[in-house]
N, C-alpha and C positions, 0 to 999 in steps of 0.2 A: 211463242209465246207460252207460258204456263197455265194450266187450269186454274180457275178461282177455287181458292181453298175456302171461302165463304161467298155465298151469292145470296144477297137480302132482296127479296122483292115484295113491294107493296105493303112493308109491314105497318099495322096500324095497333096501337095500344092505348086504352083508355082507362083511366081510376075511378072508381064510384064511391060515392060516400054520401052520407046523409040520409034520410027516411026514404026506403025503398030504392035507394041508390038514385036519388033525384039529382045529386050534384054530380057531375061530369068533368074529370080534366083530362084532356086529351094529351097524352105523353108523347106518342108516336102518331105522325099524320101522313103515313105514306112514304116509307124510307126503301129508297132502293138505292143499292150499294153492291160492289163487288171487291173482295180484297183478293190478291193472286197468292199462288202459293211462294213461300219466302219472303213475302215482303214484310216490312216492319211499317204498320199502318195506323196512323192517329186518328182518332175521333175526339174532334175538338168543340168546345162552346161552353159558355157561362154555365154555373149552376141552376138546375131545372129545366136545361134545354131538350134532356132526353137519352142523354148520352148512358148513363146507367141503366136504365132500362132497355136500351138498346141492347147493351152487353148482357143483358139477364134472359133476353130473348134469344140472343146467338147462342147462349150456353144452355138453354133449355131450362132454365129456372122458372120462367115466364110465357105463358102461352100467348102468341098475339091474337087479338081480335079478327085481323085480317091479313092477307099474305102468307109468304112462305120463306123459310130457310133452308139452303143447302150448305151442307158440309163436305167439301172433297167429292162433289157432285151427287151426294145423298140427301134426298129430301128429308126433312126431320119435321114436316108438317104435322103436329100433333103426338108425335113418338121419335124418340131419339132411340136408336140400335145401340145395342153393345159397343161396335164396332167404331160409331162416330163416338160416344162416350169415352171411349178408351184411347183415342186420340186428341182430346181435350182437356185442358183444366183451366183455371181462372184464380187470380187473387184478388178480391175484393178491396175496394179503399177504405172499407170499414169493418176490418176483420172481427169475426165474432166467434169464437172457440171456446171449448170447455174449460171454465176458469180453474180449476184446479188442476190442472194438467201441465206439466213442465215443457218446455220446448221440444226436449228429446221425446217425451213420453206421447206427444201431440204426432210427431211424425211417424213414431212406430205406429200408432193407432191408425193413422191415416193410411199409412202404408199396409196395414193388414186389410183394409177395406179395398185396397188396389189388387189386393191377391198376393202381396209379397210378405216372406218369413225368414224367419232365423237370422244367420249371418248375413245374408244378402241384404236385408232390411234394415240391418243395424249399420253396415256399411254405407248404404244409400243415405241413411239419416244423418250420419256423420260427415258425410261430403257435403251435404247441402247445408248443413249447419256453420261448415268453414268456409263454403262458397258465398255464403251470405254475413259472413262475420258475425256468428252468433255463440262462439264458443264458450264466451264468459257467462252466458245467459243460458245453455242450454239446460241447468237444473232450475231453472227461475218458473216459476208458476205464471201461466197465461195474466192472471188477473193482477200480477204484480209488475208486468212490462210497460214500458213507455209505448206510446201510441207509435213511432216509428219502427220501434223494435217488434211491435205485433206486426206492424206491416212486413218487415222483413221475413219472420215466422210464415207468413200468408204467402208470400213469394215460394218460399224453401218446399212449403206443402204443395204449391201449384207445380211444382217441377218434380213431384215424387214417382209420377207415373210416365216421364219422359214423353210430355205431349208433343205431337207434331204442330198443335195449335194451342199459342198459349195467350189467355186472354188477361191484361192488368188493367185493372180499373182505378185511375188515380194511383200509381205505384209508389209515388213519392210524397203523398198526403202526410203531413205532421212530420216529416223530417227534419233535423238539422240540417244545412246546406252542406254540410262536408259528406253526411251519410248519403244524401241524395246524389251527390258527384258520383259515389260508390256504385248506389243502386243502377244509375244510367250506364256508367261502364259495364255492370254485369248484365244488363238488358242487351247493350252493344255486343258483349261476348256470347251471348246465348246466341244471338241473331247469327253472327259471324260464324260461330264453330258449329252449332247444331242445325244451321239452315233452316230452323222453326219458322213459322207464321206466326208474327207476333202483332196482336191488335191492343192497343191501348188507349185510353180515354186520359185526358188531362185538361185542364185550365190553364197551365204553365205554358206559355208561348216559347219560351226559351227551351225548355223541355222537349217541346214538339219540333222545334228548328234543328235541334241537336240529334234527335233520335230519329225522327220519321222522314221516309221517302215521298210518300203521297199521305194527304190529309183530307178529312171531309169536315166541316164546320157545320155542326146541327144548331138550328135555331127554331124555336117551336114547333119542335117535333119534325120538321124537315130537314133534307141536305140544302143548306143554303149556298155552298161552294165546296167543291170538289179538285183537287189537282195537285202535282208537286207544290212543292214550297214556294218556287219560282214562280209558276203559274198563278198560283194564289197571288204573290204580291203584286205580279205584273197587273192581274184582273183589278186588284184594288188600289194600284198605284202607290202601293205601301213600300216602305224602306225596309220593313222586319215584319215578323210575325204578330208581333203585338199593336203594331199600327193596322195590320190586315183584320185582327180579331175586331178592334174598335172599329173599323168600316163597317165590315159585315154585320155587327151587332147595332150599328146606329138605327134608331128609330125613323 
């Protein structure tokens, strides 16, 4: 058995608001989770379940209130090393980038931040534009793109550094069905050909059923169910993942 690429232990995270932080909203309430190297693993749950918060904690964009994350066996509690950061990247479900840059300019800009320069960077940007089907939009400014095209650009940006661990937060949100099919095909291709570990969140159960080997259902900031799709369906006596979703999230 391979070693875990991601190991999450006892992660808690609360958001505070109001005067002196008097109102507390618990987003994560003690998450324990392991994702093995080379897995395509799904984090499932309704909106507000804590999926995006968990992804941001794993990526190091949020610090947990308690618990620890290990990436490839390296602890990231409070500090992410350059080695860990260089092996990861993430595409957000709500991409927000400099509004006046075109897709090509955006990829070149972020590529330079990853230490790429010159012809190599230009070729890498062009190859990702082709991979994500963005050729006709490469000279279009970010603020003029549709939601689905912004999402595809975000995935292209997340692949610039050839990550060993790719985090995809709601990767097909806002996309037309035909584009969603293409994105799922690209995700499967990346997983099969590059052997990368992929962690994705989604509330589309058909997407999870098509892409993921194992899944974890998050409910009220906790892991409510974890296993292969077949194990989850057997556990809930469901015919498909949509039925399992409804059963797990029933009050």
